[in-house]
RODO-2510 file (C-alpha; in nm, 4 decimals, decimal comma):
residues 373
     n   res          X          Y          Z
     1     x    -1,0803    -0,0348     2,8310
     2     x    -0,7395    -0,1121     2,6800
     3     x    -0,5032     0,1845     2,7151
     4     x    -0,2087     0,2631     2,4899
     5     x     0,1058     0,3382     2,6937
     6     x     0,3911     0,2351     2,4589
     7     x     0,6884     0,4771     2,4784
     8     x     0,8509     0,6211     2,1709
     9     x     1,1803     0,4645     2,2703
    10     x     1,0334     0,1158     2,2751
    11     x     0,8761     0,1728     1,9355
    12     x     1,1947     0,2961     1,7800
    13     x     1,3676    -0,0292     1,8703
    14     x     1,1180    -0,2071     1,6428
    15     x     1,2506    -0,0419     1,3256
    16     x     1,5830    -0,0722     1,1588
    17     x     1,8459     0,1983     1,1813
    18     x     1,9054     0,4130     0,8760
    19     x     1,9254     0,7646     0,7387
    20     x     1,6506     1,0155     0,7983
    21     x     1,6251     1,1046     0,4326
    22     x     1,2864     1,0714     0,2637
    23     x     1,2642     0,8011    -0,0001
    24     x     1,0545     0,7900    -0,3121
    25     x     0,8037     0,5145    -0,3800
    26     x     1,0475     0,3253    -0,6005
    27     x     1,3327     0,3609    -0,3509
    28     x     1,1579     0,2577    -0,0290
    29     x     1,3380    -0,0706     0,0104
    30     x     1,4280    -0,0436     0,3797
    31     x     1,2789     0,1092     0,6911
    32     x     1,4609     0,4295     0,7781
    33     x     1,4650     0,5831     1,1243
    34     x     1,1719     0,8176     1,0638
    35     x     0,9338     0,9516     1,3293
    36     x     0,7082     0,6936     1,4949
    37     x     0,3880     0,8251     1,6535
    38     x     0,1743     0,6290     1,9002
    39     x    -0,1962     0,5913     1,8245
    40     x    -0,3843     0,6515     2,1494
    41     x    -0,7372     0,5415     2,2406
    42     x    -0,9695     0,8345     2,3073
    43     x    -1,2792     0,6327     2,3949
    44     x    -1,4712     0,3158     2,3252
    45     x    -1,8162     0,1683     2,2647
    46     x    -1,9213    -0,1774     2,3745
    47     x    -1,9758    -0,3866     2,6807
    48     x    -1,9811    -0,7608     2,7559
    49     x    -2,3247    -0,7424     2,9155
    50     x    -2,6034    -0,4873     2,8844
    51     x    -2,8856    -0,3842     2,6605
    52     x    -2,8619    -0,4151     2,2838
    53     x    -2,7640    -0,0478     2,2384
    54     x    -2,4134    -0,1071     2,3756
    55     x    -2,3398    -0,4756     2,2990
    56     x    -2,2593    -0,6293     1,9609
    57     x    -2,3496    -0,9626     1,7997
    58     x    -2,0740    -0,9404     1,5332
    59     x    -1,9099    -0,6039     1,4755
    60     x    -1,8291    -0,6210     1,1031
    61     x    -1,7638    -0,2618     0,9936
    62     x    -1,7580     0,0927     1,1268
    63     x    -1,7124     0,4430     0,9863
    64     x    -1,7682     0,8044     1,0759
    65     x    -2,0740     0,9371     0,8892
    66     x    -1,9505     1,1867     0,6333
    67     x    -2,2386     1,4291     0,6948
    68     x    -2,2864     1,4331     1,0688
    69     x    -1,9568     1,3018     1,2006
    70     x    -2,1464     1,0414     1,4006
    71     x    -2,0173     0,6858     1,4312
    72     x    -2,1910     0,4099     1,2301
    73     x    -2,1355     0,0497     1,3331
    74     x    -2,2541    -0,2488     1,1291
    75     x    -2,3684    -0,5217     1,3718
    76     x    -2,3759    -0,8246     1,1495
    77     x    -2,4994    -1,0460     1,4328
    78     x    -2,8393    -0,8765     1,4474
    79     x    -2,8525    -0,7274     1,0970
    80     x    -2,8491    -0,3528     1,1567
    81     x    -2,6423    -0,0369     1,1609
    82     x    -2,6161     0,1448     1,4936
    83     x    -2,5526     0,5208     1,5141
    84     x    -2,3571     0,6836     1,7989
    85     x    -2,2342     1,0346     1,8729
    86     x    -1,8554     1,0952     1,8207
    87     x    -1,8151     1,0492     2,1979
    88     x    -1,9906     0,7118     2,1905
    89     x    -2,3465     0,7859     2,3079
    90     x    -2,6125     0,5677     2,1422
    91     x    -2,8519     0,7461     1,9078
    92     x    -3,0577     0,4857     1,7166
    93     x    -3,0687     0,1619     1,5226
    94     x    -3,0925     0,1751     1,1463
    95     x    -3,2667    -0,1205     0,9695
    96     x    -3,3130    -0,4626     1,1216
    97     x    -3,2528    -0,8279     1,0489
    98     x    -3,4716    -0,9671     0,7672
    99     x    -3,5226    -1,0092     0,3945
   100     x    -3,7781    -0,7329     0,3361
   101     x    -3,7089    -0,3972     0,1702
   102     x    -3,4411    -0,2090     0,3564
   103     x    -3,3693    -0,4965     0,5912
   104     x    -3,0258    -0,6479     0,6410
   105     x    -2,9119    -1,0018     0,7092
   106     x    -2,6169    -1,2016     0,8322
   107     x    -2,4721    -1,1780     0,4824
   108     x    -2,4155    -0,8010     0,5223
   109     x    -2,0410    -0,7746     0,5814
   110     x    -1,9539    -0,4153     0,4967
   111     x    -2,0843    -0,0709     0,4032
   112     x    -1,9418     0,2364     0,2366
   113     x    -2,0489     0,5990     0,1786
   114     x    -2,0887     0,7768    -0,1500
   115     x    -2,2650     1,0955    -0,2489
   116     x    -2,4350     1,1275     0,0884
   117     x    -2,5624     0,7682     0,0750
   118     x    -2,4679     0,4884     0,3131
   119     x    -2,4556     0,1665     0,1131
   120     x    -2,4646    -0,1755     0,2825
   121     x    -2,3282    -0,4646     0,0788
   122     x    -2,5700    -0,7547     0,1210
   123     x    -2,4793    -1,0946    -0,0333
   124     x    -2,8270    -1,2461     0,0048
   125     x    -2,9868    -0,9554    -0,1823
   126     x    -2,7196    -0,9771    -0,4533
   127     x    -2,6281    -0,6138    -0,4207
   128     x    -2,6713    -0,3006    -0,2112
   129     x    -2,9165    -0,1795     0,0482
   130     x    -2,9031     0,2009     0,0266
   131     x    -2,9827     0,4641     0,2863
   132     x    -3,0000     0,8393     0,2121
   133     x    -2,8088     1,1241     0,3774
   134     x    -3,0522     1,1106     0,6706
   135     x    -2,9959     0,7350     0,7022
   136     x    -3,3520     0,6587     0,5962
   137     x    -3,4028     0,3642     0,3549
   138     x    -3,3804     0,4742    -0,0067
   139     x    -3,3600     0,1724    -0,2382
   140     x    -3,2109    -0,1707    -0,3090
   141     x    -2,9864    -0,2537    -0,6040
   142     x    -2,9881    -0,6247    -0,6868
   143     x    -2,7456    -0,6332    -0,9692
   144     x    -2,4967    -0,9174    -0,9093
   145     x    -2,6383    -1,2717    -0,8744
   146     x    -2,2717    -1,3795    -0,8927
   147     x    -1,9284    -1,2166    -0,8474
   148     x    -2,0548    -0,9333    -0,6293
   149     x    -1,8203    -0,6326    -0,5820
   150     x    -1,6321    -0,6323    -0,2473
   151     x    -1,4298    -0,3760    -0,0541
   152     x    -1,5917    -0,0815    -0,2262
   153     x    -1,4381     0,2657    -0,2125
   154     x    -1,6126     0,5820    -0,3284
   155     x    -1,4155     0,8042    -0,5672
   156     x    -1,6867     1,0543    -0,6626
   157     x    -2,0629     1,0915    -0,5936
   158     x    -2,1304     0,8322    -0,8633
   159     x    -1,8093     0,6276    -0,9221
   160     x    -1,6656     0,3666    -0,6878
   161     x    -1,3770     0,1242    -0,7010
   162     x    -1,4197    -0,2457    -0,6053
   163     x    -1,2287    -0,5646    -0,5520
   164     x    -1,4293    -0,8143    -0,7606
   165     x    -1,3500    -1,1857    -0,7349
   166     x    -1,4841    -1,3825    -1,0344
   167     x    -1,5291    -1,7566    -1,0106
   168     x    -1,6239    -1,9061    -1,3512
   169     x    -1,6182    -2,2357    -1,5441
   170     x    -1,3164    -2,2728    -1,7748
   171     x    -1,4240    -2,5981    -1,9474
   172     x    -1,3234    -2,9628    -1,9085
   173     x    -1,3989    -2,9621    -1,5371
   174     x    -1,1768    -2,6691    -1,4611
   175     x    -1,2518    -2,3317    -1,3044
   176     x    -1,0989    -1,9855    -1,3480
   177     x    -1,0592    -1,7797    -1,0314
   178     x    -1,0162    -1,4230    -1,1480
   179     x    -0,9425    -1,1225    -0,9285
   180     x    -0,9923    -0,7607    -1,0468
   181     x    -0,9812    -0,4072    -0,9272
   182     x    -1,2490    -0,2266    -1,1257
   183     x    -1,4395     0,0986    -1,1426
   184     x    -1,8214     0,1016    -1,1313
   185     x    -2,0867     0,3670    -1,1894
   186     x    -2,3574     0,3698    -0,9232
   187     x    -2,6565     0,1651    -1,0341
   188     x    -2,4798    -0,0119    -1,3200
   189     x    -2,4188    -0,3854    -1,3314
   190     x    -2,1128    -0,3864    -1,5569
   191     x    -1,7902    -0,2208    -1,4504
   192     x    -1,6436     0,0648    -1,6536
   193     x    -1,2697     0,0006    -1,6302
   194     x    -1,0248    -0,2598    -1,5087
   195     x    -0,7252    -0,1251    -1,3133
   196     x    -0,5656    -0,4608    -1,2262
   197     x    -0,6448    -0,8274    -1,2724
   198     x    -0,5006    -1,1793    -1,2475
   199     x    -0,6323    -1,5310    -1,2939
   200     x    -0,5707    -1,8817    -1,1593
   201     x    -0,7108    -2,1953    -1,3223
   202     x    -0,7707    -2,5118    -1,1181
   203     x    -0,9822    -2,8237    -1,1092
   204     x    -1,2542    -2,9099    -0,8597
   205     x    -1,0213    -3,1700    -0,7070
   206     x    -0,7607    -2,8956    -0,6588
   207     x    -1,0172    -2,6845    -0,4799
   208     x    -1,1404    -2,9752    -0,2607
   209     x    -0,7832    -3,0734    -0,1677
   210     x    -0,6865    -2,7149    -0,0880
   211     x    -0,9938    -2,5098     0,0142
   212     x    -0,7691    -2,2667     0,1976
   213     x    -0,6632    -2,1230    -0,1380
   214     x    -1,0172    -2,0110    -0,2024
   215     x    -1,0268    -1,8249     0,1269
   216     x    -0,6797    -1,6793     0,1652
   217     x    -0,5987    -1,5961    -0,1971
   218     x    -0,9397    -1,5379    -0,3507
   219     x    -1,1787    -1,3967    -0,0840
   220     x    -0,9375    -1,2487     0,1723
   221     x    -0,6380    -1,2043    -0,0540
   222     x    -0,6465    -0,8332    -0,1216
   223     x    -0,6968    -0,4967     0,0426
   224     x    -0,8456    -0,1839    -0,1211
   225     x    -0,8585     0,1784    -0,0084
   226     x    -0,8593     0,5347    -0,1342
   227     x    -1,0671     0,8471    -0,1894
   228     x    -1,1329     1,1096    -0,4491
   229     x    -0,7585     1,1504    -0,5092
   230     x    -0,6195     0,7955    -0,5300
   231     x    -0,7238     0,4278    -0,5563
   232     x    -0,4910     0,2101    -0,3456
   233     x    -0,4548    -0,1663    -0,3680
   234     x    -0,2302    -0,4447    -0,2403
   235     x    -0,2350    -0,8221    -0,2410
   236     x    -0,2070    -0,9786     0,1031
   237     x     0,0959    -1,1989     0,0691
   238     x     0,3739    -1,3189     0,2984
   239     x     0,6630    -1,2323     0,0717
   240     x     0,5710    -0,9134    -0,1174
   241     x     0,5103    -0,5520    -0,0005
   242     x     0,3691    -0,3738    -0,3054
   243     x     0,1094    -0,0966    -0,3140
   244     x    -0,0483     0,0028    -0,6454
   245     x    -0,1880     0,3565    -0,6755
   246     x    -0,4123     0,4899    -0,9550
   247     x    -0,5809     0,8216    -1,0155
   248     x    -0,9632     0,8096    -1,0250
   249     x    -0,9522     0,8336    -1,4066
   250     x    -0,7778     0,4967    -1,4138
   251     x    -0,4262     0,6161    -1,5013
   252     x    -0,1406     0,4813    -1,2920
   253     x    -0,0042     0,7127    -1,0245
   254     x     0,2885     0,5092    -0,8750
   255     x     0,3886     0,1840    -0,7147
   256     x     0,5273     0,1616    -0,3615
   257     x     0,7579    -0,1271    -0,2761
   258     x     0,9479    -0,2199     0,0355
   259     x     1,2057    -0,4969     0,0801
   260     x     1,1089    -0,6742     0,4042
   261     x     1,2067    -1,0162     0,5293
   262     x     0,9165    -1,2688     0,5495
   263     x     0,8055    -1,3323     0,9061
   264     x     0,6764    -1,6806     0,9955
   265     x     0,3605    -1,7041     1,2028
   266     x     0,4075    -1,8627     1,5432
   267     x     0,2382    -2,1952     1,6127
   268     x    -0,0004    -2,0127     1,8418
   269     x    -0,0908    -1,7629     1,5688
   270     x    -0,1550    -2,0420     1,3219
   271     x    -0,3761    -2,2280     1,5701
   272     x    -0,5715    -1,9132     1,6557
   273     x    -0,6257    -1,8196     1,2908
   274     x    -0,7331    -2,1747     1,2003
   275     x    -0,9887    -2,1874     1,4832
   276     x    -1,1194    -1,8401     1,4047
   277     x    -1,1641    -1,8923     1,0258
   278     x    -1,3197    -2,2375     1,0674
   279     x    -1,5596    -2,1023     1,3280
   280     x    -1,6507    -1,8107     1,1046
   281     x    -1,7114    -2,0347     0,8047
   282     x    -1,9329    -2,2568     1,0217
   283     x    -2,1410    -1,9545     1,1163
   284     x    -2,1666    -1,8526     0,7513
   285     x    -2,2809    -2,2015     0,6470
   286     x    -1,9479    -2,2921     0,4886
   287     x    -1,8636    -2,5785     0,7164
   288     x    -1,8427    -2,8221     0,4238
   289     x    -1,5447    -2,6447     0,2684
   290     x    -1,2948    -2,8702     0,4493
   291     x    -1,0104    -2,7964     0,6841
   292     x    -0,8572    -2,4533     0,6734
   293     x    -0,4779    -2,4298     0,6604
   294     x    -0,3379    -2,0816     0,7319
   295     x    -0,0563    -1,9412     0,5245
   296     x     0,2845    -1,9962     0,6986
   297     x     0,3962    -1,6324     0,6939
   298     x     0,2340    -1,3148     0,8123
   299     x     0,0932    -1,0898     0,5418
   300     x     0,3363    -0,8113     0,4473
   301     x     0,0400    -0,5722     0,4059
   302     x    -0,2777    -0,6001     0,6108
   303     x    -0,4618    -0,2918     0,4830
   304     x    -0,4089     0,0329     0,2899
   305     x    -0,6112     0,3545     0,3018
   306     x    -0,6001     0,7347     0,3233
   307     x    -0,5640     0,8433     0,6880
   308     x    -0,7213     1,1463     0,8625
   309     x    -0,3985     1,3426     0,7947
   310     x    -0,4502     1,3052     0,4201
   311     x    -0,1577     1,0652     0,3830
   312     x    -0,1388     0,6985     0,2786
   313     x    -0,1466     0,4550     0,5730
   314     x    -0,0213     0,1012     0,5035
   315     x    -0,0786    -0,1429     0,7911
   316     x     0,2166    -0,3787     0,8034
   317     x     0,1425    -0,7356     0,9035
   318     x     0,4922    -0,8441     0,9993
   319     x     0,4932    -0,6740     1,3432
   320     x     0,3708    -0,8075     1,6771
   321     x     0,1339    -0,5148     1,7027
   322     x    -0,0470    -0,3003     1,4428
   323     x     0,2155    -0,0821     1,2741
   324     x     0,1582     0,1659     0,9916
   325     x     0,3984     0,2984     0,7284
   326     x     0,2924     0,6538     0,6342
   327     x     0,3497     0,7801     0,2813
   328     x     0,2551     1,1137     0,1338
   329     x     0,0255     1,1303    -0,1679
   330     x     0,3233     1,1066    -0,4043
   331     x     0,4381     0,7822    -0,2499
   332     x     0,7247     0,9146    -0,0326
   333     x     0,7759     0,7435     0,3027
   334     x     0,7485     1,0118     0,5738
   335     x     0,6931     0,8293     0,9040
   336     x     0,5293     0,5464     1,0992
   337     x     0,2509     0,5008     1,3500
   338     x     0,2015     0,2207     1,6000
   339     x    -0,0962     0,0922     1,7976
   340     x     0,0402    -0,0750     2,1072
   341     x    -0,2156    -0,3524     2,1539
   342     x    -0,0922    -0,6786     1,9989
   343     x    -0,3127    -0,9152     1,7965
   344     x    -0,3579    -1,0277     1,4387
   345     x    -0,7329    -0,9593     1,4178
   346     x    -0,7238    -0,5800     1,4728
   347     x    -0,9081    -0,3911     1,1994
   348     x    -0,9008    -0,0172     1,1274
   349     x    -1,1141     0,2191     0,9246
   350     x    -1,0180     0,5789     0,8653
   351     x    -1,1282     0,8973     0,7032
   352     x    -1,1187     1,2728     0,7530
   353     x    -1,2987     1,2436     1,0912
   354     x    -1,0494     1,0036     1,2451
   355     x    -0,9602     0,6388     1,3001
   356     x    -1,1789     0,3589     1,4388
   357     x    -1,0423     0,0207     1,5520
   358     x    -1,1805    -0,3122     1,6688
   359     x    -1,0791    -0,6760     1,6989
   360     x    -1,2530    -0,9491     1,5009
   361     x    -1,1517    -1,2034     1,7650
   362     x    -1,0813    -1,0210     2,0938
   363     x    -0,9154    -1,1918     2,3848
   364     x    -1,1829    -1,0596     2,6193
   365     x    -1,4469    -1,2630     2,4323
   366     x    -1,6637    -0,9640     2,3341
   367     x    -1,6121    -0,6819     2,0830
   368     x    -1,5605    -0,3139     2,1439
   369     x    -1,5121    -0,0243     1,9014
   370     x    -1,2266     0,2107     1,9863
   371     x    -1,1985     0,5759     1,8840
   372     x    -0,8306     0,6353     1,8065
   373     x    -0,6391     0,9615     1,8200
***
């Protein structure tokens, strides 16, 4: 088990000196000397060897169940969700690999919870596989043959926000790659409202000569979070730290910006990212997309969400280890949190029950899920 032992003094050396005054969303252009808390590991699930209850094929997503407080882990390698107690004891397996009703497949990359339901996003089934509040199979919604919603966040029992990439023909051998943040009603194919969108037009030769654009800017180029109070969104770019916030009715709440210097990736980081993405594409059947070329700079923002303290947590990508800027729900910077383990593939999910963390590409060679205090 990896233990977190970073001292507060060492962490404070990572941030710039400044005043201790709180700054508004529009004024947060530097990193003041605000409190920095260390995120500590309280337990973990996962072993290198053992039975299938405590090992993972591909750990793709994890959340605390909103009803029971138990931990749900999506094991994409074997096409199921595993349920554990909050302390990490195995309870049961939900679903299995397959194409039948209620079954999951390798194309299930994420899930989210809404109105008591647990909703697995399955690409092969062109929609959602839905489980009820007892985690029993309820129904399937096959609504999106193309341009399926991604990174879904529940706002109410029936409304959710999504990042929806849209790849469409633009005529004369050109294609439009559109990106949107939209609001959907559960069970409806068409979205209700667009919160943000942009578009890039390119030819097939452009795409063939630079397939990395499709991956880094289109598929992996954004992060979405939020809850019943706010929708949060940021592009993942190496030269811009901007968080957009909307209220669930679609009206704009505020924009958070921070003026940070771009941080180049090291040659080792570029090589590791290249190997990881190309290996993942090969597993997904995308090996014919060509050579992947990572972006030269680290992303300013890795993820954004509402933390267990009810504040906005923005994971900054420019640090050697996972580092979070903490804003209140009005967009005022109030502190920072750090997770002492380095690595660019750490992922975090959070909610009222706490924070869960895992590495997509761990140095140990096998995945574990960590419960974080």
